[in-house]
Structures are given as C-alpha cells and as structure tokens.
gemmi code that builds the backbone of each chain (N, CA, C; Angstrom):
import gemmi

chains = {
    "A": [
        ("MET", (-7.295, -16.408, 54.297), (-7.912, -17.503, 52.829), (-7.495, -18.865, 52.514)),
        ("ALA", (-7.199, -19.708, 53.205), (-7.723, -20.749, 53.667), (-8.437, -21.172, 52.718)),
        ("ARG", (-9.948, -20.870, 52.826), (-10.923, -21.661, 52.391), (-11.083, -21.356, 51.337)),
        ("VAL", (-10.593, -20.248, 50.325), (-10.844, -20.365, 49.180), (-9.222, -20.051, 48.086)),
        ("PRO", (-9.238, -21.317, 47.931), (-7.643, -21.182, 47.333), (-7.638, -20.648, 46.455)),
        ("VAL", (-6.010, -19.933, 45.404), (-6.369, -19.229, 44.325), (-5.111, -20.010, 44.193)),
        ("VAL", (-5.273, -20.880, 42.486), (-4.226, -21.159, 41.920), (-4.032, -20.663, 40.588)),
        ("ASN", (-2.739, -20.728, 40.166), (-2.446, -20.301, 38.955), (-2.408, -20.679, 38.036)),
        ("VAL", (-2.924, -20.903, 36.794), (-2.939, -22.204, 35.378), (-2.298, -21.242, 34.484)),
        ("GLY", (-0.901, -21.001, 33.778), (-0.943, -20.400, 32.991), (-0.689, -18.864, 33.313)),
        ("GLY", (-1.130, -18.485, 33.918), (-1.446, -16.674, 33.798), (-3.286, -16.798, 33.855)),
        ("VAL", (-3.594, -17.510, 34.618), (-5.214, -17.423, 34.576), (-5.548, -17.798, 36.109)),
        ("LEU", (-5.968, -16.890, 37.385), (-6.180, -17.481, 38.622), (-7.407, -18.505, 38.609)),
        ("LEU", (-7.383, -19.433, 39.111), (-8.532, -20.410, 39.258), (-8.989, -20.551, 40.689)),
        ("VAL", (-9.977, -19.934, 40.888), (-10.847, -20.270, 42.541), (-11.459, -21.050, 42.308)),
        ("SER", (-11.830, -21.912, 43.097), (-12.520, -23.333, 43.372), (-13.284, -22.583, 44.870)),
        ("ILE", (-14.705, -22.200, 44.681), (-15.372, -21.700, 45.915), (-15.476, -23.184, 46.742)),
        ("GLN", (-15.423, -23.782, 47.944), (-15.424, -24.956, 48.197), (-16.644, -25.312, 49.194)),
        ("ASP", (-17.289, -24.164, 49.603), (-18.982, -24.376, 50.237), (-19.276, -22.956, 50.529)),
        ("GLU", (-20.448, -22.847, 50.968), (-20.872, -21.539, 51.476), (-19.955, -20.836, 51.725)),
        ("LEU", (-19.815, -19.344, 51.711), (-19.108, -18.759, 51.930), (-20.025, -17.383, 53.359)),
        ("VAL", (-19.664, -17.281, 54.093), (-19.835, -16.279, 55.097), (-19.774, -14.732, 54.123)),
        ("ASP", (-20.627, -13.655, 54.241), (-20.218, -12.320, 53.843), (-18.395, -12.039, 53.659)),
        ("ASP", (-18.011, -12.026, 55.203), (-16.788, -11.508, 55.174), (-15.714, -12.436, 54.528)),
        ("SER", (-15.989, -13.468, 53.908), (-15.424, -14.157, 52.908), (-15.561, -13.461, 51.921)),
        ("VAL", (-16.399, -13.352, 51.452), (-16.849, -13.211, 49.914), (-16.081, -11.562, 50.117)),
        ("ALA", (-16.298, -10.616, 50.775), (-15.321, -9.675, 50.520), (-13.717, -9.880, 50.777)),
        ("GLU", (-13.619, -10.820, 51.494), (-11.943, -10.670, 51.516), (-11.736, -11.123, 50.009)),
        ("LEU", (-12.112, -12.087, 49.471), (-12.094, -12.939, 48.366), (-11.662, -11.783, 47.006)),
        ("GLN", (-12.835, -11.193, 47.043), (-13.048, -9.715, 46.230), (-11.263, -8.933, 46.182)),
        ("GLN", (-11.084, -8.714, 48.066), (-9.972, -7.848, 47.602), (-8.418, -8.998, 47.241)),
        ("HIS", (-8.614, -10.098, 47.813), (-7.899, -10.627, 47.294), (-7.267, -11.230, 45.931)),
        ("LEU", (-8.696, -11.029, 44.919), (-8.462, -11.564, 43.879), (-7.605, -10.491, 42.965)),
        ("THR", (-8.285, -9.049, 42.991), (-8.056, -8.207, 42.687), (-6.277, -8.078, 42.957)),
        ("GLU", (-5.756, -8.059, 44.188), (-4.669, -7.759, 44.437), (-3.692, -9.058, 43.577)),
        ("GLN", (-4.128, -10.332, 43.566), (-3.734, -10.936, 43.076), (-3.617, -11.029, 41.498)),
        ("VAL", (-4.382, -10.391, 40.363), (-4.745, -10.045, 39.517), (-3.290, -9.391, 38.896)),
        ("VAL", (-2.911, -8.365, 40.012), (-1.715, -7.421, 39.518), (-0.845, -8.076, 39.851)),
        ("ALA", (-0.772, -9.225, 41.120), (0.904, -9.433, 41.764), (1.451, -10.295, 40.698)),
        ("GLN", (0.513, -11.348, 40.004), (0.640, -12.570, 39.486), (0.569, -12.082, 38.005)),
        ("ARG", (-0.103, -11.292, 37.770), (-0.236, -10.413, 35.884), (-1.194, -11.604, 35.429)),
        ("ALA", (-2.200, -11.657, 35.961), (-2.982, -12.995, 35.678), (-4.189, -11.993, 34.159)),
        ("ARG", (-3.837, -12.950, 33.374), (-5.071, -12.450, 32.063), (-6.151, -12.815, 32.543)),
        ("GLY", (-6.787, -13.339, 33.410), (-8.181, -13.878, 33.485), (-8.567, -14.389, 35.346)),
        ("VAL", (-9.633, -14.554, 35.338), (-9.734, -15.105, 36.625), (-11.142, -16.041, 36.267)),
        ("LEU", (-10.880, -17.365, 36.552), (-11.701, -18.145, 36.626), (-12.635, -18.652, 38.157)),
        ("ILE", (-13.407, -18.244, 38.357), (-14.368, -18.554, 39.767), (-15.244, -19.615, 39.980)),
        ("ASP", (-14.933, -21.204, 39.867), (-15.991, -22.181, 39.926), (-16.806, -22.136, 41.293)),
        ("ILE", (-18.002, -21.787, 40.661), (-19.109, -22.349, 41.661), (-19.659, -23.526, 41.462)),
        ("SER", (-19.076, -24.460, 40.979), (-20.607, -25.899, 40.340), (-20.509, -26.544, 41.676)),
        ("VAL", (-19.988, -25.782, 42.801), (-20.300, -26.745, 43.678), (-21.510, -26.402, 44.885)),
        ("LEU", (-21.610, -24.922, 44.449), (-22.778, -24.189, 44.996), (-24.049, -24.638, 44.783)),
        ("ASP", (-24.940, -24.467, 45.712), (-26.486, -25.060, 45.603), (-27.010, -23.727, 45.697)),
        ("VAL", (-26.896, -23.164, 45.758), (-27.321, -21.453, 46.404), (-26.234, -20.479, 46.004)),
        ("VAL", (-26.789, -19.452, 45.209), (-26.174, -18.271, 45.144), (-26.742, -16.888, 45.706)),
        ("ASP", (-26.634, -16.439, 46.582), (-27.600, -15.416, 47.419), (-26.968, -13.625, 46.603)),
        ("SER", (-28.023, -13.121, 46.711), (-27.687, -11.452, 46.390), (-26.643, -10.971, 46.959)),
        ("PHE", (-26.224, -11.174, 47.681), (-24.343, -10.866, 47.950), (-23.614, -11.260, 47.121)),
        ("LEU", (-23.475, -12.905, 47.136), (-22.231, -13.466, 46.603), (-22.370, -13.128, 45.000)),
        ("ALA", (-23.678, -12.872, 44.374), (-23.885, -12.573, 43.163), (-23.078, -11.440, 43.119)),
        ("ARG", (-23.840, -10.189, 43.914), (-23.036, -8.612, 43.176), (-22.163, -8.482, 43.535)),
        ("THR", (-21.306, -9.753, 44.559), (-19.594, -9.667, 45.077), (-19.270, -10.367, 43.488)),
        ("LEU", (-19.574, -11.110, 42.886), (-19.305, -11.735, 41.674), (-19.224, -10.819, 40.262)),
        ("HIS", (-20.350, -10.097, 40.258), (-19.909, -8.917, 39.297), (-18.940, -7.992, 39.731)),
        ("ASP", (-19.153, -7.326, 40.889), (-18.072, -6.664, 41.404), (-16.905, -6.936, 41.578)),
        ("ILE", (-16.139, -8.642, 41.493), (-15.053, -8.786, 41.201), (-14.787, -8.777, 39.554)),
        ("ALA", (-15.476, -9.028, 38.544), (-15.598, -9.348, 37.359), (-15.261, -7.408, 36.883)),
        ("ALA", (-16.185, -7.144, 37.702), (-16.105, -5.256, 37.132), (-14.855, -4.585, 37.718)),
        ("ALA", (-14.183, -5.180, 38.437), (-12.841, -4.686, 39.013), (-11.492, -5.528, 38.577)),
        ("THR", (-11.561, -7.068, 38.190), (-10.736, -7.379, 37.560), (-10.428, -6.667, 35.902)),
        ("SER", (-11.992, -6.353, 34.941), (-12.128, -5.590, 34.114), (-10.926, -4.591, 34.184)),
        ("LEU", (-10.961, -3.491, 34.792), (-10.470, -2.254, 35.337), (-9.195, -2.687, 35.503)),
        ("LEU", (-8.390, -3.702, 35.923), (-7.336, -4.414, 35.610), (-6.800, -5.092, 34.748)),
        ("ALA", (-7.837, -5.148, 33.291), (-7.337, -5.905, 32.219), (-7.256, -7.098, 32.099)),
        ("ALA", (-8.031, -7.900, 33.015), (-8.016, -9.115, 33.517), (-9.626, -9.649, 33.199)),
        ("GLN", (-9.981, -10.761, 32.690), (-11.793, -11.087, 32.268), (-11.932, -12.058, 33.654)),
        ("THR", (-12.877, -12.002, 33.874), (-13.391, -13.229, 35.149), (-14.656, -13.765, 34.496)),
        ("VAL", (-14.463, -14.761, 34.764), (-15.289, -15.946, 33.586), (-16.309, -17.143, 35.612)),
        ("VAL", (-17.021, -16.704, 35.242), (-17.867, -17.817, 36.487), (-18.019, -18.892, 35.724)),
        ("VAL", (-17.504, -20.027, 36.191), (-17.730, -21.721, 35.574), (-18.400, -22.528, 36.389)),
        ("GLY", (-19.517, -23.412, 35.895), (-19.862, -24.515, 36.312), (-21.137, -23.883, 37.408)),
        ("MET", (-21.783, -23.094, 36.858), (-23.002, -22.549, 37.483), (-24.093, -23.853, 37.529)),
        ("ARG", (-24.489, -24.004, 38.625), (-26.074, -25.198, 38.453), (-27.339, -24.157, 38.003)),
        ("PRO", (-27.940, -25.394, 37.298), (-29.228, -24.556, 36.252), (-30.123, -24.081, 37.564)),
        ("ALA", (-30.358, -24.781, 38.591), (-31.092, -24.052, 39.308), (-30.334, -22.887, 39.686)),
        ("VAL", (-29.085, -22.947, 40.035), (-28.840, -20.981, 40.548), (-28.956, -20.535, 39.425)),
        ("ALA", (-28.956, -20.835, 38.379), (-29.172, -19.511, 36.654), (-31.081, -19.237, 37.438)),
        ("ILE", (-31.842, -20.316, 37.643), (-32.757, -19.665, 37.384), (-33.339, -19.045, 38.152)),
        ("THR", (-32.368, -19.351, 39.677), (-32.629, -18.750, 41.160), (-31.987, -17.084, 40.770)),
        ("LEU", (-31.017, -17.035, 39.917), (-30.808, -15.606, 40.164), (-31.258, -15.031, 38.751)),
        ("VAL", (-32.212, -15.392, 38.236), (-33.107, -14.594, 37.050), (-34.623, -14.895, 37.618)),
        ("GLU", (-35.185, -15.527, 38.942), (-35.932, -15.230, 39.355), (-35.634, -13.926, 40.585)),
        ("LEU", (-34.841, -13.281, 41.174), (-34.398, -12.385, 41.952), (-33.792, -11.216, 40.959)),
        ("GLY", (-33.433, -11.513, 39.753), (-33.678, -10.282, 39.201), (-31.944, -9.911, 39.129)),
        ("LEU", (-31.359, -10.673, 39.142), (-30.156, -10.814, 39.283), (-29.466, -10.866, 38.009)),
        ("MET", (-29.255, -10.740, 36.682), (-28.786, -11.155, 35.404), (-27.633, -10.789, 35.534)),
        ("LEU", (-27.204, -10.342, 36.142), (-25.676, -9.972, 36.319), (-24.692, -8.965, 34.920)),
        ("PRO", (-25.359, -8.477, 34.533), (-24.744, -8.104, 33.170), (-23.551, -7.738, 33.166)),
        ("GLY", (-22.841, -8.369, 32.089), (-20.941, -8.071, 32.116), (-20.547, -9.224, 32.625)),
        ("LEU", (-21.129, -10.187, 33.170), (-20.594, -11.073, 33.548), (-20.647, -11.924, 33.080)),
        ("ARG", (-19.341, -13.281, 32.650), (-19.067, -13.830, 31.807), (-19.250, -15.345, 32.148)),
        ("THR", (-19.798, -16.598, 31.361), (-20.082, -17.687, 32.210), (-19.592, -18.482, 31.071)),
        ("ALA", (-19.341, -20.117, 31.593), (-19.100, -20.776, 30.998), (-19.341, -22.284, 31.835)),
        ("LEU", (-19.446, -23.398, 30.910), (-19.802, -24.532, 31.263), (-18.940, -24.782, 32.766)),
        ("SER", (-17.731, -25.170, 31.990), (-16.783, -25.994, 33.037), (-15.144, -25.157, 32.713)),
        ("VAL", (-14.682, -25.513, 33.462), (-12.979, -24.945, 33.280), (-12.570, -24.783, 32.539)),
        ("ASP", (-12.447, -26.143, 31.580), (-12.142, -25.810, 30.193), (-12.460, -24.803, 29.319)),
        ("ASP", (-13.929, -24.637, 29.438), (-14.800, -23.600, 28.028), (-14.316, -22.474, 28.932)),
        ("GLY", (-14.268, -22.269, 29.969), (-14.004, -20.539, 30.874), (-12.471, -20.462, 30.545)),
        ("LEU", (-11.587, -21.305, 30.790), (-9.948, -21.112, 29.702), (-9.949, -20.732, 28.733)),
        ("ALA", (-10.154, -21.224, 27.576), (-10.749, -21.227, 26.347), (-11.146, -19.591, 26.019)),
        ("LEU", (-12.292, -19.229, 27.086), (-12.800, -17.683, 27.097), (-11.670, -16.849, 27.152)),
        ("VAL", (-11.336, -16.984, 28.137), (-9.875, -15.483, 28.613), (-8.430, -16.031, 28.228)),
        ("GLY", (-8.319, -16.962, 26.768), (-7.682, -17.117, 26.083), (-6.150, -18.097, 26.608)),
        ("HIS", (-6.471, -18.753, 27.282), (-5.862, -19.683, 27.943), (-4.604, -19.908, 27.338)),
        ("GLY", (-3.508, -20.304, 27.362), (-1.899, -20.254, 26.277), (-1.678, -19.335, 25.400)),
        ("THR", (-2.262, -18.166, 24.826), (-1.524, -16.903, 24.456), (-1.088, -16.236, 25.766)),
        ("ALA", (-0.364, -15.588, 24.985), (0.682, -14.546, 25.577), (-0.591, -13.421, 25.858)),
        ("ARG", (-0.254, -12.434, 27.688), (-1.280, -11.226, 27.977), (-0.814, -9.791, 26.890)),
        ("PRO", (-2.102, -9.679, 26.054), (-1.647, -8.716, 25.393), (-1.094, -7.686, 26.021)),
    ],
    "B": [
        ("MET", (-42.211, -34.484, 30.698), (-41.844, -33.636, 29.802), (-42.619, -33.868, 28.150)),
        ("ALA", (-43.688, -35.002, 28.037), (-43.798, -35.543, 27.143), (-44.668, -34.626, 26.097)),
        ("ARG", (-45.350, -33.566, 26.251), (-45.800, -32.596, 25.691), (-44.690, -31.883, 24.730)),
        ("VAL", (-43.757, -31.417, 25.450), (-42.853, -30.509, 24.288), (-41.462, -31.276, 24.635)),
        ("PRO", (-41.395, -31.837, 23.425), (-39.671, -33.021, 22.920), (-38.314, -31.866, 23.070)),
        ("VAL", (-38.150, -31.912, 23.036), (-36.634, -31.193, 23.086), (-35.604, -32.204, 22.437)),
        ("VAL", (-35.358, -31.719, 21.558), (-34.455, -32.445, 20.507), (-32.783, -31.679, 20.255)),
        ("ASN", (-31.788, -32.421, 20.425), (-30.315, -31.922, 20.250), (-30.049, -31.859, 18.699)),
        ("VAL", (-29.860, -30.719, 17.996), (-29.457, -30.871, 16.852), (-28.328, -29.934, 16.646)),
        ("GLY", (-27.180, -30.509, 16.600), (-25.973, -30.455, 16.730), (-25.402, -29.469, 17.589)),
        ("GLY", (-25.684, -29.650, 18.700), (-25.202, -28.706, 20.012), (-26.596, -27.663, 20.626)),
        ("VAL", (-27.514, -27.508, 19.507), (-28.674, -26.817, 20.177), (-29.698, -27.556, 19.895)),
        ("LEU", (-30.303, -27.455, 21.138), (-31.645, -27.779, 21.715), (-32.357, -27.200, 20.888)),
        ("LEU", (-33.561, -27.914, 20.466), (-34.866, -27.630, 19.527), (-36.167, -27.540, 20.246)),
        ("VAL", (-36.780, -27.152, 20.664), (-38.321, -26.758, 21.205), (-39.011, -26.464, 20.567)),
        ("SER", (-40.156, -27.624, 20.433), (-41.309, -27.138, 19.295), (-42.337, -27.056, 20.651)),
        ("ILE", (-43.041, -25.867, 20.802), (-44.092, -26.000, 21.716), (-44.883, -26.627, 20.845)),
        ("GLN", (-46.155, -27.608, 20.947), (-46.768, -28.129, 20.288), (-47.964, -27.253, 20.448)),
        ("ASP", (-48.712, -27.297, 21.580), (-50.112, -26.635, 21.344), (-49.835, -25.487, 22.785)),
        ("GLU", (-50.962, -24.694, 22.879), (-51.091, -24.130, 24.454), (-50.715, -24.895, 25.382)),
        ("LEU", (-49.767, -24.311, 26.294), (-49.192, -24.515, 27.768), (-49.777, -24.430, 28.658)),
        ("VAL", (-50.461, -24.977, 29.742), (-50.976, -24.616, 30.734), (-49.470, -24.553, 31.791)),
        ("ASP", (-49.872, -23.267, 33.093), (-48.893, -22.971, 33.263), (-47.587, -23.850, 33.870)),
        ("ASP", (-47.990, -24.753, 35.026), (-47.373, -25.754, 35.341), (-46.183, -26.315, 34.101)),
        ("SER", (-46.816, -26.337, 32.740), (-45.956, -27.136, 32.049), (-44.369, -25.713, 31.418)),
        ("VAL", (-45.291, -24.767, 31.681), (-44.282, -23.748, 31.376), (-43.350, -23.802, 32.135)),
        ("ALA", (-43.987, -23.715, 33.220), (-42.451, -23.606, 34.612), (-41.406, -24.752, 34.858)),
        ("GLU", (-42.358, -25.947, 34.350), (-41.200, -27.105, 33.900), (-40.674, -27.080, 32.546)),
        ("LEU", (-41.356, -26.833, 31.782), (-40.075, -26.251, 30.823), (-38.674, -25.476, 30.843)),
        ("GLN", (-39.129, -24.722, 31.441), (-37.944, -23.594, 32.197), (-36.801, -24.236, 32.664)),
        ("GLN", (-37.137, -25.203, 33.973), (-36.128, -26.345, 34.655), (-36.304, -27.475, 33.947)),
        ("HIS", (-36.540, -27.689, 32.574), (-35.951, -28.987, 32.035), (-35.322, -28.544, 31.107)),
        ("LEU", (-34.984, -27.334, 30.378), (-34.134, -26.968, 29.303), (-32.672, -26.513, 30.339)),
        ("THR", (-33.261, -25.514, 31.289), (-31.767, -25.210, 31.629), (-31.175, -26.470, 32.415)),
        ("GLU", (-31.584, -27.701, 32.862), (-31.008, -28.664, 33.371), (-29.906, -28.995, 32.072)),
        ("GLN", (-30.739, -29.312, 31.236), (-30.296, -30.142, 29.423), (-29.718, -29.254, 28.842)),
        ("VAL", (-29.713, -27.924, 29.394), (-28.299, -27.246, 28.661), (-26.853, -27.387, 29.159)),
        ("VAL", (-26.772, -27.527, 30.295), (-25.894, -28.385, 31.344), (-25.804, -29.618, 31.041)),
        ("ALA", (-26.612, -30.577, 31.010), (-26.260, -31.667, 31.020), (-25.329, -32.079, 29.274)),
        ("GLN", (-26.321, -31.492, 28.535), (-26.018, -31.496, 27.008), (-24.818, -30.263, 26.153)),
        ("ARG", (-24.473, -29.964, 27.511), (-23.153, -28.734, 26.805), (-23.822, -28.009, 25.649)),
        ("ALA", (-25.232, -27.923, 25.749), (-25.731, -26.840, 24.709), (-25.222, -26.009, 24.274)),
        ("ARG", (-24.765, -25.286, 23.146), (-24.342, -23.953, 22.811), (-25.704, -22.813, 22.573)),
        ("GLY", (-26.920, -23.413, 22.503), (-28.215, -22.631, 22.484), (-29.339, -23.241, 22.389)),
        ("VAL", (-30.693, -22.733, 22.547), (-31.724, -23.075, 22.408), (-32.679, -22.241, 21.528)),
        ("LEU", (-33.335, -23.082, 20.742), (-34.241, -22.585, 19.903), (-35.847, -23.149, 20.619)),
        ("ILE", (-36.678, -22.286, 20.838), (-38.012, -22.369, 20.681), (-38.874, -21.939, 19.905)),
        ("ASP", (-39.512, -22.969, 19.021), (-40.153, -22.907, 17.983), (-42.015, -22.491, 18.530)),
        ("ILE", (-42.549, -21.351, 18.662), (-43.415, -20.763, 18.686), (-44.426, -20.594, 17.648)),
        ("SER", (-44.500, -21.290, 16.644), (-44.727, -21.153, 15.562), (-46.745, -21.524, 15.281)),
        ("VAL", (-46.643, -22.473, 16.324), (-47.696, -22.886, 16.136), (-49.048, -22.013, 17.163)),
        ("LEU", (-48.734, -21.486, 18.136), (-49.054, -20.365, 18.982), (-49.851, -19.392, 18.584)),
        ("ASP", (-51.278, -19.207, 18.457), (-51.855, -18.220, 18.087), (-51.890, -16.968, 19.323)),
        ("VAL", (-51.789, -17.122, 20.313), (-51.810, -16.436, 21.998), (-50.415, -16.852, 22.511)),
        ("VAL", (-49.989, -15.538, 22.493), (-48.697, -15.712, 23.772), (-49.176, -15.026, 25.282)),
        ("ASP", (-49.301, -15.359, 25.869), (-50.142, -14.244, 27.205), (-48.649, -14.473, 27.906)),
        ("SER", (-49.107, -12.951, 28.833), (-47.897, -12.037, 29.787), (-47.201, -13.395, 30.632)),
        ("PHE", (-47.559, -14.617, 30.828), (-46.847, -15.453, 32.020), (-45.869, -16.612, 30.729)),
        ("LEU", (-46.680, -16.553, 29.753), (-45.402, -17.197, 28.709), (-44.514, -16.650, 28.140)),
        ("ALA", (-44.762, -15.204, 27.728), (-44.313, -14.404, 27.508), (-42.907, -14.061, 28.210)),
        ("ARG", (-43.439, -13.937, 29.638), (-42.149, -13.808, 30.774), (-41.101, -14.920, 31.074)),
        ("THR", (-42.166, -16.156, 30.899), (-41.152, -17.314, 30.989), (-40.080, -17.439, 29.875)),
        ("LEU", (-40.444, -17.214, 28.428), (-39.487, -16.982, 27.441), (-38.138, -16.487, 28.106)),
        ("HIS", (-38.355, -15.107, 28.314), (-37.307, -14.050, 28.608), (-36.343, -14.658, 29.817)),
        ("ASP", (-37.576, -15.115, 30.948), (-36.326, -16.075, 31.837), (-35.677, -16.868, 31.263)),
        ("ILE", (-36.170, -17.767, 30.435), (-35.686, -19.535, 30.037), (-34.334, -18.734, 29.316)),
        ("ALA", (-34.601, -17.507, 28.312), (-33.323, -17.021, 27.516), (-32.506, -16.478, 28.915)),
        ("ALA", (-32.712, -15.659, 29.744), (-32.139, -14.830, 31.126), (-31.184, -16.103, 31.655)),
        ("ALA", (-32.170, -17.520, 31.996), (-31.250, -18.192, 32.695), (-30.466, -18.984, 31.758)),
        ("THR", (-30.057, -19.613, 31.204), (-29.799, -19.924, 29.740), (-28.665, -19.198, 29.370)),
        ("SER", (-28.712, -17.630, 29.576), (-27.766, -16.911, 29.179), (-26.330, -16.912, 30.331)),
        ("LEU", (-26.995, -17.036, 31.428), (-26.196, -17.651, 32.403), (-25.406, -18.893, 32.248)),
        ("LEU", (-25.673, -19.817, 31.309), (-25.139, -20.635, 31.634), (-24.759, -20.679, 29.856)),
        ("ALA", (-24.209, -19.796, 29.348), (-23.297, -19.585, 28.390), (-23.761, -20.136, 27.221)),
        ("ALA", (-25.392, -19.994, 27.286), (-26.141, -20.716, 26.022), (-27.015, -19.498, 25.639)),
        ("GLN", (-27.247, -19.305, 23.946), (-28.156, -18.448, 23.557), (-29.712, -18.962, 23.553)),
        ("THR", (-30.560, -17.951, 23.865), (-31.852, -18.240, 23.498), (-32.412, -17.904, 22.216)),
        ("VAL", (-33.191, -18.282, 21.516), (-34.091, -18.062, 20.195), (-35.191, -18.298, 20.129)),
        ("VAL", (-35.898, -17.936, 19.888), (-37.659, -17.757, 19.660), (-37.685, -17.916, 18.130)),
        ("VAL", (-38.431, -18.806, 17.699), (-38.501, -18.643, 16.212), (-39.708, -18.643, 15.921)),
        ("GLY", (-40.365, -18.447, 14.844), (-41.594, -18.722, 14.097), (-42.618, -17.832, 14.958)),
        ("MET", (-42.235, -16.864, 15.317), (-43.511, -16.169, 16.262), (-44.497, -15.368, 14.868)),
        ("ARG", (-45.900, -15.550, 15.246), (-46.875, -15.230, 14.030), (-46.697, -13.495, 14.735)),
        ("PRO", (-47.083, -12.766, 13.388), (-47.592, -11.788, 13.262), (-48.489, -10.765, 14.321)),
        ("ALA", (-49.357, -12.164, 14.624), (-50.768, -11.357, 15.446), (-50.140, -11.762, 17.010)),
        ("VAL", (-49.025, -12.572, 17.433), (-48.504, -12.359, 18.750), (-47.438, -11.683, 18.582)),
        ("ALA", (-46.978, -10.901, 17.767), (-45.675, -10.166, 17.959), (-46.523, -8.328, 18.428)),
        ("ILE", (-47.815, -8.085, 17.609), (-48.922, -7.408, 18.208), (-49.479, -7.469, 19.071)),
        ("THR", (-49.843, -8.251, 19.574), (-50.360, -8.525, 20.959), (-49.499, -7.875, 21.837)),
        ("LEU", (-48.320, -9.111, 21.930), (-47.048, -8.368, 22.935), (-46.673, -7.205, 22.827)),
        ("VAL", (-46.700, -6.406, 21.939), (-45.953, -4.531, 21.974), (-47.523, -3.873, 22.604)),
        ("GLU", (-48.846, -4.709, 22.580), (-49.611, -3.969, 23.192), (-49.794, -4.070, 24.371)),
        ("LEU", (-49.216, -5.887, 24.898), (-49.441, -5.792, 26.092), (-47.822, -4.994, 26.872)),
        ("GLY", (-47.291, -4.587, 26.391), (-46.232, -3.658, 27.087), (-44.918, -4.960, 26.995)),
        ("LEU", (-44.786, -6.059, 26.815), (-44.425, -7.186, 26.789), (-43.486, -6.722, 25.532)),
        ("MET", (-41.793, -6.238, 25.586), (-41.489, -6.136, 24.580), (-40.019, -6.765, 24.680)),
        ("LEU", (-40.319, -7.631, 25.916), (-38.755, -8.912, 25.752), (-37.653, -8.236, 25.856)),
        ("PRO", (-37.129, -7.380, 26.469), (-35.689, -6.780, 26.383), (-34.675, -8.103, 26.354)),
        ("GLY", (-33.912, -8.297, 25.255), (-32.638, -9.621, 25.461), (-32.713, -10.912, 24.554)),
        ("LEU", (-34.543, -10.843, 24.116), (-34.803, -12.441, 23.831), (-34.719, -11.905, 22.486)),
        ("ARG", (-33.593, -12.864, 21.574), (-33.847, -12.635, 20.459), (-34.539, -13.426, 19.824)),
        ("THR", (-35.086, -12.794, 18.419), (-36.149, -13.825, 17.845), (-35.842, -13.987, 16.368)),
        ("ALA", (-35.636, -14.967, 15.790), (-35.736, -14.960, 14.167), (-37.038, -15.766, 13.573)),
        ("LEU", (-36.886, -15.697, 12.616), (-38.104, -16.085, 11.741), (-38.454, -17.721, 11.610)),
        ("SER", (-37.630, -18.118, 11.484), (-37.786, -19.868, 10.943), (-36.618, -20.422, 11.636)),
        ("VAL", (-36.067, -21.342, 12.014), (-35.617, -22.483, 12.670), (-34.100, -22.297, 11.906)),
        ("ASP", (-34.191, -22.341, 10.881), (-32.733, -22.030, 9.798), (-32.312, -20.436, 10.329)),
        ("ASP", (-33.330, -19.777, 10.601), (-32.094, -18.228, 10.980), (-31.859, -18.721, 12.280)),
        ("GLY", (-32.467, -19.212, 13.173), (-32.336, -19.411, 14.723), (-31.114, -19.732, 15.075)),
        ("LEU", (-31.491, -21.148, 13.786), (-29.819, -22.047, 14.080), (-28.050, -21.287, 13.884)),
        ("ALA", (-28.383, -20.326, 12.834), (-27.373, -19.378, 12.212), (-27.103, -18.302, 13.199)),
        ("LEU", (-28.281, -17.812, 14.036), (-27.996, -16.940, 15.267), (-27.204, -17.780, 16.219)),
        ("VAL", (-27.536, -18.691, 16.764), (-26.462, -19.355, 17.411), (-25.533, -20.225, 17.363)),
        ("GLY", (-24.968, -19.808, 15.936), (-23.448, -20.181, 14.996), (-23.729, -21.797, 15.265)),
        ("HIS", (-24.914, -22.271, 14.708), (-24.917, -23.852, 14.575), (-23.701, -23.973, 13.523)),
        ("GLY", (-23.166, -25.594, 13.994), (-22.141, -26.038, 13.249), (-20.795, -25.722, 13.587)),
        ("THR", (-20.454, -24.826, 14.327), (-19.230, -24.075, 15.132), (-19.191, -25.026, 16.231)),
        ("ALA", (-18.325, -24.713, 16.566), (-17.417, -25.213, 17.924), (-18.266, -24.748, 18.555)),
        ("ARG", (-18.343, -25.073, 20.148), (-18.519, -24.542, 21.490), (-17.894, -23.399, 21.755)),
        ("PRO", (-17.901, -22.087, 21.896), (-16.814, -21.082, 22.339), (-15.868, -21.957, 23.808)),
    ],
}
model = gemmi.Model(1)
for chain_id, residues in chains.items():
    chain = gemmi.Chain(chain_id)
    for i, (resn, *xyz) in enumerate(residues, 1):
        res = gemmi.Residue()
        res.name, res.seqid = resn, gemmi.SeqId(i, " ")
        for name, pos in zip(("N", "CA", "C"), xyz):
            atom = gemmi.Atom()
            atom.name, atom.element = name, gemmi.Element(name[0])
            atom.pos, atom.b_iso = gemmi.Position(*pos), 0.0
            res.add_atom(atom)
        chain.add_residue(res)
    model.add_chain(chain)
structure = gemmi.Structure()
structure.add_model(model)
structure.setup_entities()
C-alpha cells in the first residue's frame, strides 16, 4: 500500500490518492481501508481524489463499495476534492453513486464525519 | 456565458435563464456551473426558469444532470419558477426528473438550500 498512504487524523482515516490507480491497487485499497477502520477504531474515512482528472467506472464503483463497507463497520466515508469535470463525467456515465457522501475539501469532509467529537 | 449570468447570493449560485437556450449554451452552462460551485464553494445552485414557456427534453435532462453533478460536488440544485404549462409538458413527455428539487420562487429555493446558514 505504499502508493496510497493512510493517515489517522483524530480518528478519521485520511487517504490521499496520488495518481491513477490500477485496478489491483483499487481492490487492495478497499481491503486495506476496511481493515484499518476496525484496527484503528476510525470514525470515518476521507478519500481525497483532488489530483484525479479521470474517475473510471471501476474506481467509482469501488468508492461506492468502500463507503458501503465502512458504513457496515459504523464509519462514514466521504469523498473529497472531486473536480467538476469528474462530476460531469460520472453523471454522463450514469454513475450517480447513491449513498456516497462528498465534500469539496478535507476540512469540509472532516466536519461531515464529526471530527473532534468522540466516536458514538 | 454572457447570456446566462451567474450571481453568488450568500454562497448560493443564482442562475437566471433569460431566453430559450441553444443546445451548445446548455452544455456550456453545465460545465460553467459545476466549475463555479467548486471555485466559489457554493452551497447550492438555483436555476430560475420562470421566463421559459417551453422546456424541451434536452434542457430537462441537462437540468437533471446539473443537479446530479452539483450533488456530487456537495451542493444542491433547485429549479425555481417553473410555469404550470411547463410542468404539464414535462409530465406528458415522461420527464419526471427524479432527484431534481423544485421551488415556486427564488425565496423558497433559497430556503430549501439553507441560505444564510454556514456550509456544512
């Protein structure tokens, strides 16, 4: 997982995707994140995709699946930093990602998952 | 975008469509609005279509797509000022626009997107 570092910021796992991921890395990320949510008793997961110009259907579905899996583990996932062009492309592809929460910035995302408050 | 001015009213982008748009302008509007949501950290988008006598299927779908894209960018889109005849036509065309929020007036729309409150 060297390519996708995960940092614990006050009980929230911050994942900054650095560049286009190959499909294997995406699947690995999903497994790693869900394990870390439990291991670190994380309240939430922020996935920063601000460097991505393109989000393909596989990554989009994985983001949705990560959010669903962490939700089952009582943690919220928020995707932050989506570019406007990526949003338009996702809509054109019909990938509306229901249930996936988004925020413009890491700060907004931290506010969404209740950063600074105790895990319920 | 001279034909479709976008005004920021307390963190909400207000778009007043002035006359029938050609298809190119509609696509341009979608791109411009999503970019402005991010650039201006807008909480919501109000699209005023009160001057329109007719909403064709392309514009209707674009309104829906704008709402979906801004939703991915953590902003809500509300279409305001739809005329009764337009509503009837949209239903007859089978364009129910699921997920698209509407309000009768700009004031009602601003209330819907939580105007005056801090961005969550």
